[in-house]
Each structure stands twice: as C-alpha cells, then as structure tokens.
ZAKOL-332646 format. One line per field, with one value per residue (C-alpha): residue number from 0; residue in three letters; x, y, z. Coordinates in Angstrom, 3 decimals. Layout:
resi: c(NUM,...)
resn: c(ALA,...)
xx: c(X,...)
yy: c(Y,...)
zz: c(Z,...)
//
This chain:
resi: c(0,1,2,3,4,5,6,7,8,9,10,11,12,13,14,15,16,17,18,19,20,21,22,23,24,25,26,27,28,29,30,31,32,33,34,35,36,37,38,39,40,41,42,43,44,45,46,47,48,49,50,51,52,53,54,55,56,57,58,59,60,61,62,63,64,65,66,67,68,69,70,71,72,73,74,75,76,77,78,79,80,81,82,83,84,85,86,87,88,89,90,91,92,93,94,95,96,97,98,99,100,101,102,103,104,105,106,107,108,109,110,111,112,113,114,115,116,117,118,119,120,121,122,123,124,125,126,127,128,129,130,131,132,133,134,135,136,137,138,139,140,141,142,143,144,145,146,147,148,149,150,151,152,153,154,155,156,157,158,159,160,161,162,163,164,165,166,167,168,169,170,171,172,173,174,175,176,177,178,179,180,181,182,183,184,185,186,187,188,189,190,191,192,193,194,195,196,197,198,199,200,201,202,203,204,205,206,207,208,209,210,211,212,213,214,215,216,217,218,219,220,221,222,223,224,225,226,227,228,229,230,231,232,233,234,235,236,237,238,239,240,241,242,243,244,245,246,247,248,249,250,251,252,253,254,255,256,257,258,259,260,261,262,263,264,265,266,267,268,269,270,271,272,273,274,275,276,277,278,279,280,281,282,283,284,285,286,287,288,289,290,291)
resn: c(MET,LYS,LEU,SER,GLU,PHE,LEU,ARG,ILE,SER,LYS,GLY,GLY,ILE,THR,LEU,LEU,VAL,VAL,LEU,VAL,ALA,ILE,THR,GLY,PHE,LEU,SER,ASN,PRO,LEU,ALA,LEU,SER,ARG,LEU,ILE,TYR,LEU,VAL,PRO,LEU,ILE,VAL,ALA,GLY,THR,ILE,ALA,SER,PHE,SER,ALA,SER,ILE,LEU,ASN,ASN,LEU,TYR,ASP,MET,ASP,ILE,ASP,GLY,LYS,MET,HIS,ARG,THR,LYS,TYR,ARG,GLU,ASP,ILE,ILE,ASN,PRO,ALA,ASN,ARG,ARG,ALA,LEU,ALA,GLY,ILE,ALA,MET,LEU,PHE,LEU,LEU,GLY,SER,MET,LEU,LEU,SER,TYR,PHE,LEU,ILE,ASN,TYR,LEU,THR,ALA,LEU,PHE,ILE,PHE,LEU,GLY,PHE,LEU,SER,TYR,PHE,LEU,LEU,TYR,THR,VAL,ILE,LEU,LYS,ARG,ARG,THR,THR,TRP,ASN,ILE,VAL,ILE,GLY,GLY,ILE,ALA,GLY,SER,PHE,PRO,ALA,LEU,ALA,GLY,TRP,ALA,ALA,VAL,SER,GLY,ASN,VAL,SER,VAL,THR,SER,LEU,PHE,ILE,ALA,ILE,LEU,VAL,PHE,MET,TRP,THR,PRO,THR,HIS,PHE,TRP,SER,LEU,ALA,SER,TYR,ARG,SER,GLU,ASP,TYR,LYS,ASN,ALA,ASN,ILE,PRO,MET,LEU,PRO,ALA,ILE,VAL,GLY,VAL,LYS,ALA,GLY,TYR,LYS,TRP,ILE,LEU,ALA,ASN,THR,ILE,ILE,LEU,ILE,GLY,PHE,SER,LEU,LEU,PRO,VAL,PHE,PHE,ASN,ALA,PHE,LYS,PHE,PRO,SER,LEU,PHE,HIS,VAL,GLY,ILE,ILE,TYR,TYR,PHE,VAL,ALA,VAL,ILE,PHE,ASP,SER,TYR,LEU,ILE,TYR,ARG,LEU,ILE,GLU,ILE,HIS,THR,LYS,GLN,TYR,ALA,PRO,ALA,GLN,PHE,ARG,SER,ALA,PHE,ILE,PHE,SER,ASN,PHE,TYR,LEU,LEU,VAL,LEU,LEU,VAL,SER,ILE,TRP,PHE,VAL,ILE,LEU)
xx: c(-59.400,-59.781,-57.169,-59.995,-61.330,-57.691,-57.306,-60.744,-59.509,-56.018,-57.865,-56.325,-57.387,-56.325,-52.954,-52.919,-52.805,-50.021,-48.148,-49.016,-48.265,-44.621,-44.198,-44.793,-42.466,-39.698,-40.398,-40.433,-36.486,-34.533,-32.395,-35.106,-34.102,-30.592,-31.941,-34.731,-33.524,-34.600,-38.156,-39.226,-38.315,-40.097,-43.048,-43.098,-42.036,-44.763,-47.722,-46.883,-46.653,-49.827,-51.207,-50.189,-51.730,-54.763,-55.409,-54.745,-57.292,-59.926,-58.859,-58.645,-62.656,-64.008,-66.379,-68.063,-67.759,-70.740,-72.739,-71.670,-73.614,-70.142,-68.001,-70.281,-68.794,-65.575,-67.567,-67.752,-63.906,-62.642,-63.494,-62.522,-60.504,-58.356,-57.748,-54.727,-53.605,-53.866,-52.513,-49.491,-49.422,-49.515,-46.573,-44.748,-45.348,-44.337,-41.323,-40.696,-41.238,-39.036,-35.897,-36.894,-36.435,-33.794,-31.682,-32.399,-33.052,-31.981,-32.686,-34.949,-37.402,-38.011,-38.153,-41.370,-42.698,-42.791,-44.213,-47.268,-47.759,-48.033,-50.096,-52.850,-53.103,-51.948,-52.391,-55.852,-57.357,-56.604,-56.173,-58.368,-61.029,-63.545,-62.836,-62.678,-64.119,-60.550,-59.746,-59.310,-57.929,-54.903,-54.876,-54.586,-51.131,-50.492,-51.470,-48.266,-45.447,-45.456,-44.341,-41.459,-40.318,-40.440,-38.288,-35.849,-35.707,-33.824,-31.794,-31.726,-32.968,-36.187,-36.927,-39.810,-41.057,-41.966,-43.359,-45.307,-46.774,-47.287,-48.852,-51.281,-52.085,-52.850,-55.032,-57.200,-58.089,-60.608,-62.611,-62.387,-63.405,-65.785,-67.789,-68.036,-69.386,-71.883,-73.227,-72.731,-73.563,-76.106,-73.280,-71.115,-73.715,-74.765,-70.905,-70.553,-67.757,-67.268,-66.767,-67.695,-70.839,-71.783,-71.778,-72.429,-75.182,-74.422,-75.223,-73.003,-70.569,-70.639,-69.321,-66.548,-65.798,-65.972,-63.529,-61.089,-61.592,-60.720,-57.568,-56.764,-56.916,-55.187,-52.327,-52.514,-51.831,-48.530,-46.777,-48.602,-48.478,-44.649,-44.241,-46.777,-45.005,-41.431,-40.354,-37.588,-39.321,-39.380,-41.278,-40.312,-43.594,-43.466,-45.145,-48.137,-49.041,-49.843,-52.577,-53.889,-54.131,-56.112,-58.560,-59.452,-59.138,-61.720,-63.840,-63.821,-64.979,-67.552,-68.680,-68.943,-70.806,-73.254,-74.060,-75.361,-77.441,-79.225,-80.196,-77.093,-78.828,-76.851,-76.219,-74.532,-72.064,-71.268,-70.276,-67.790,-66.256,-65.683,-64.551,-62.238,-60.609,-59.786,-58.878,-55.970,-55.047,-54.662,-52.681,-50.669,-49.706,-49.312,-46.347,-44.757,-43.905,-41.281,-38.582,-39.418)
yy: c(-106.891,-105.643,-107.021,-108.613,-110.441,-111.865,-112.691,-114.732,-116.502,-117.102,-118.779,-116.373,-118.933,-121.778,-119.656,-118.592,-122.165,-123.199,-120.388,-121.200,-124.677,-123.927,-121.343,-123.964,-126.184,-123.721,-122.829,-126.111,-126.736,-125.917,-123.729,-121.735,-118.151,-118.352,-118.669,-116.364,-114.400,-117.631,-117.116,-113.954,-115.851,-119.064,-117.195,-115.191,-118.295,-120.559,-117.852,-117.187,-121.217,-121.456,-118.929,-119.926,-123.370,-122.048,-120.058,-122.789,-125.170,-122.333,-122.218,-126.027,-125.971,-123.395,-125.822,-126.905,-123.849,-122.490,-125.208,-124.820,-122.254,-122.162,-121.691,-119.662,-116.478,-117.060,-116.885,-113.299,-113.201,-115.775,-115.571,-116.536,-113.007,-113.300,-117.016,-116.968,-113.957,-115.728,-118.783,-116.574,-114.915,-118.472,-120.094,-116.752,-117.088,-121.044,-119.814,-116.764,-119.228,-121.846,-119.347,-117.576,-120.794,-122.386,-119.096,-117.650,-120.979,-124.424,-126.804,-129.293,-126.273,-125.719,-129.344,-129.594,-126.513,-127.684,-131.408,-129.243,-127.474,-130.312,-132.226,-129.553,-128.731,-131.946,-134.826,-133.312,-131.097,-132.876,-136.707,-137.077,-134.714,-135.605,-139.382,-141.169,-140.239,-140.869,-137.408,-135.382,-138.256,-139.051,-134.910,-134.094,-134.705,-131.142,-129.346,-131.818,-130.444,-126.837,-128.268,-130.341,-127.070,-125.026,-127.006,-127.874,-123.822,-123.788,-127.127,-128.794,-131.610,-134.023,-134.598,-136.605,-133.431,-132.227,-135.666,-135.269,-131.533,-133.077,-136.087,-134.079,-131.510,-134.719,-136.244,-133.080,-132.706,-135.646,-134.346,-130.919,-131.174,-134.078,-131.681,-128.837,-131.942,-132.951,-129.504,-128.513,-131.959,-130.537,-128.572,-131.721,-133.747,-130.756,-130.921,-134.434,-134.543,-137.855,-136.012,-138.919,-137.623,-136.774,-139.761,-142.635,-140.103,-137.704,-140.377,-142.744,-139.714,-138.967,-142.305,-141.953,-138.438,-139.399,-142.605,-140.454,-137.893,-140.809,-141.403,-137.603,-137.152,-140.540,-139.030,-135.310,-136.786,-138.637,-135.944,-136.312,-139.771,-139.771,-137.251,-139.012,-141.985,-140.722,-142.037,-140.066,-137.287,-137.503,-134.611,-130.768,-129.300,-127.932,-128.412,-125.428,-127.930,-131.024,-128.747,-127.230,-130.760,-132.284,-129.428,-128.997,-132.739,-132.864,-130.270,-131.484,-134.792,-133.396,-131.155,-134.344,-136.353,-133.447,-133.718,-137.170,-136.035,-132.930,-135.734,-134.688,-131.391,-129.362,-126.274,-128.706,-129.720,-126.160,-125.624,-128.630,-127.537,-123.738,-124.978,-127.975,-124.504,-123.013,-126.460,-126.800,-122.951,-123.292,-126.457,-125.227,-121.761,-123.876,-125.132,-121.898,-121.612,-123.957,-121.661,-119.760)
zz: c(-40.131,-36.389,-33.384,-31.594,-34.704,-35.300,-31.516,-31.717,-34.951,-33.071,-30.586,-27.543,-25.055,-26.318,-26.761,-23.278,-21.978,-24.292,-22.494,-19.207,-19.889,-21.276,-18.239,-15.520,-17.562,-17.358,-13.762,-12.633,-13.601,-10.797,-12.423,-14.117,-12.257,-13.572,-16.765,-17.030,-19.961,-21.896,-20.485,-22.957,-26.119,-25.148,-24.326,-27.759,-29.823,-28.092,-28.789,-32.395,-33.167,-31.542,-33.353,-36.307,-35.374,-34.519,-37.541,-39.903,-37.700,-38.608,-42.324,-42.434,-40.705,-42.613,-44.011,-40.880,-38.777,-39.691,-38.865,-34.935,-32.897,-31.154,-34.213,-36.600,-35.868,-37.628,-40.927,-40.817,-40.234,-42.634,-45.980,-49.715,-49.882,-47.022,-46.440,-48.320,-46.803,-43.408,-44.720,-45.263,-42.112,-40.196,-41.823,-40.921,-37.384,-37.471,-39.540,-36.670,-33.840,-35.066,-35.706,-32.464,-30.474,-32.551,-32.172,-28.871,-27.144,-28.443,-30.668,-28.443,-27.023,-31.043,-31.758,-28.794,-30.233,-33.410,-32.403,-30.661,-34.051,-35.994,-33.661,-33.030,-37.079,-38.790,-36.279,-34.343,-37.337,-40.349,-39.358,-36.312,-35.856,-38.680,-38.405,-34.617,-31.435,-30.172,-31.642,-28.992,-26.916,-29.134,-30.287,-26.940,-26.588,-28.475,-25.198,-23.949,-25.621,-24.485,-20.856,-22.448,-24.340,-21.434,-19.377,-22.133,-22.695,-19.306,-19.449,-22.421,-21.843,-20.394,-16.865,-15.131,-13.719,-17.565,-18.264,-15.065,-16.463,-19.711,-18.744,-16.717,-19.138,-21.436,-18.982,-18.200,-21.989,-22.296,-19.282,-20.801,-24.141,-23.630,-21.268,-23.929,-26.151,-23.682,-23.581,-27.574,-28.641,-31.130,-32.730,-33.292,-34.499,-37.184,-38.022,-38.075,-35.676,-33.817,-30.349,-28.218,-26.249,-29.527,-30.985,-28.025,-26.126,-23.313,-20.505,-21.834,-22.724,-18.996,-18.021,-19.928,-18.744,-15.443,-15.847,-17.238,-14.372,-11.849,-13.954,-14.244,-10.497,-9.395,-11.617,-10.090,-6.550,-7.606,-6.171,-2.943,-2.654,-2.894,-0.332,1.981,1.919,2.483,-1.114,-2.808,-4.699,-8.488,-8.888,-8.530,-8.209,-4.569,-1.573,-2.632,-5.129,-2.419,-0.757,-4.216,-5.769,-3.092,-2.635,-6.364,-7.113,-4.630,-6.267,-9.443,-8.696,-6.653,-9.855,-12.266,-9.524,-9.558,-13.232,-12.384,-9.089,-11.691,-14.527,-16.762,-17.239,-20.463,-17.769,-15.462,-17.708,-18.734,-15.210,-15.337,-18.541,-17.204,-13.846,-15.453,-17.237,-13.637,-12.194,-14.428,-14.493,-10.482,-10.645,-13.161,-11.394,-7.747,-9.316,-10.388,-6.258,-6.306,-7.543,-4.014)
//
C-alpha cells in the first residue's frame, strides 16, 4: 500500500482538523508557553488516535463505501486480503496513543483522546450513522474532545475556554456535514444512510442548516458579547478572535442565504461546505494569538 493510499483511508483531512483543535485547546491555556514540551506528544498521540478511528471506520463501512461516489475509491485500497492487517495497525496506533499521552502528558489527556476515538468509531460509525438522522449531531461530539485534551495537556484540568472551543466545534459539525450531505444527497440515499438532507429533502434540510448556523454564530460571538459589555471575561481567546469571528460569521450567513437565492443549487451547497472548513480553520487559528 502506498503512503498516499494510507493517508486517504486514515482520513488525513479529518486528522488535520483533530490536531488543529487540540493545538487550539493547548495554546488557549495561559500556561501554554511554559509547557510547550507537551505539545509534540499531544500532536503525535492525537494524530495516531485519529488514524486509528478513521481506519476502523473505513473497515466497518466496507459494505457501503462502494455505493457512494465520494468514497468509492476505498474499494481499491481496502480488501479482504489486507483488512486484518489494517485492523491490527489501527489497534497498535490506538495503544501507542494511549501510552504516549498517559506517560508523557497526563491521564486526563489520555482519557479525552480515548473518548474522542470511542465517540467517532463506536458512537458515530457503529451506533448512530446507519440508524438515525441525528447521527452527525450526536456523533459530532467526537470533534470536541481534542479541545479538552489540548487544554488538559497543559494544566491537567478542564476550563470554560476549553469547553467553549469544544462546543464551537460541536455546533459547527452539523452545518458542515449537512452541507456536504445536501450536495451529495444521492450518495447517502444509495448507501441507505439517514443523513438528514437525504431523508427530508434538500429544501427542508436547508432550513435545519440555517437554524443550526444561526445558533453556531450566536455561540461563537459569546466572547465578543462578554467583552463588549465589560463582563468579566470567561473566555481566554484573545482580541484577534473577536474581529475574526464577526467577519467570518457575517460571511458564513451570507453564503447560506445565497443558497436560497440561487434555488438550492448543488454547487452552492458544495461552496458552503468548502467555506465551512475555512471558517473553522480561521476561527481556531485566530485563538492561537492569545499567547502573544
């Protein structure tokens, strides 16, 4: 198996997001600069745990991946001849992640990384994905644990800031994946996966995307609200985040309104899906500057 193929089935894009969220949780901690030695094991442990969950996700979904245009390539990579070896590699990655995070960082970081693994593979992939339209809503909690792991790697506890970042990612997830599911609704219908837009239709799904995005935007602006009204700051995110959140929240809602004005064209959902990646990336990275 080529390295490029391995990175595809281990979902390098998702792993990058996991690592970015973990780094954001880490750097948002006021003690981060004095504990930078823990950042490398955090990144390594988070990366291989994400690889593990993604590989197992693909192995579990072998029967449906070929029915979806977006995932059909996996049939050429995973087969009966190598799936046992891949499962073994995934479990070794998980074990390595737990050992690294427990012995080189602390038990709470190891716990959050393990819960992230469980929530993606067991909760989302095995339990929810094929059974309910709430699959990506509840299963979205998997993206939240890296933020908690990142903060805990610095100080061994949980804070309002780490919970804020965790919930921000949680709230972003339905907007992101429902936009994808609207663009690829036939894929999910063919694979019999009850992703919301494929079940209720694109127009009805759009209303749910819009409602979720309004809640997401309101939540993302909480630090701005607290700062503007001179309340004691509960969120250690930095002033750069305030400006970035206002600008990108405004543009995100514009992109979603554009879907309606352009008659729910698939290309508009695809555009919103792509921008939602950039939206979260920029919000997360803007928090990094809080350490300056």
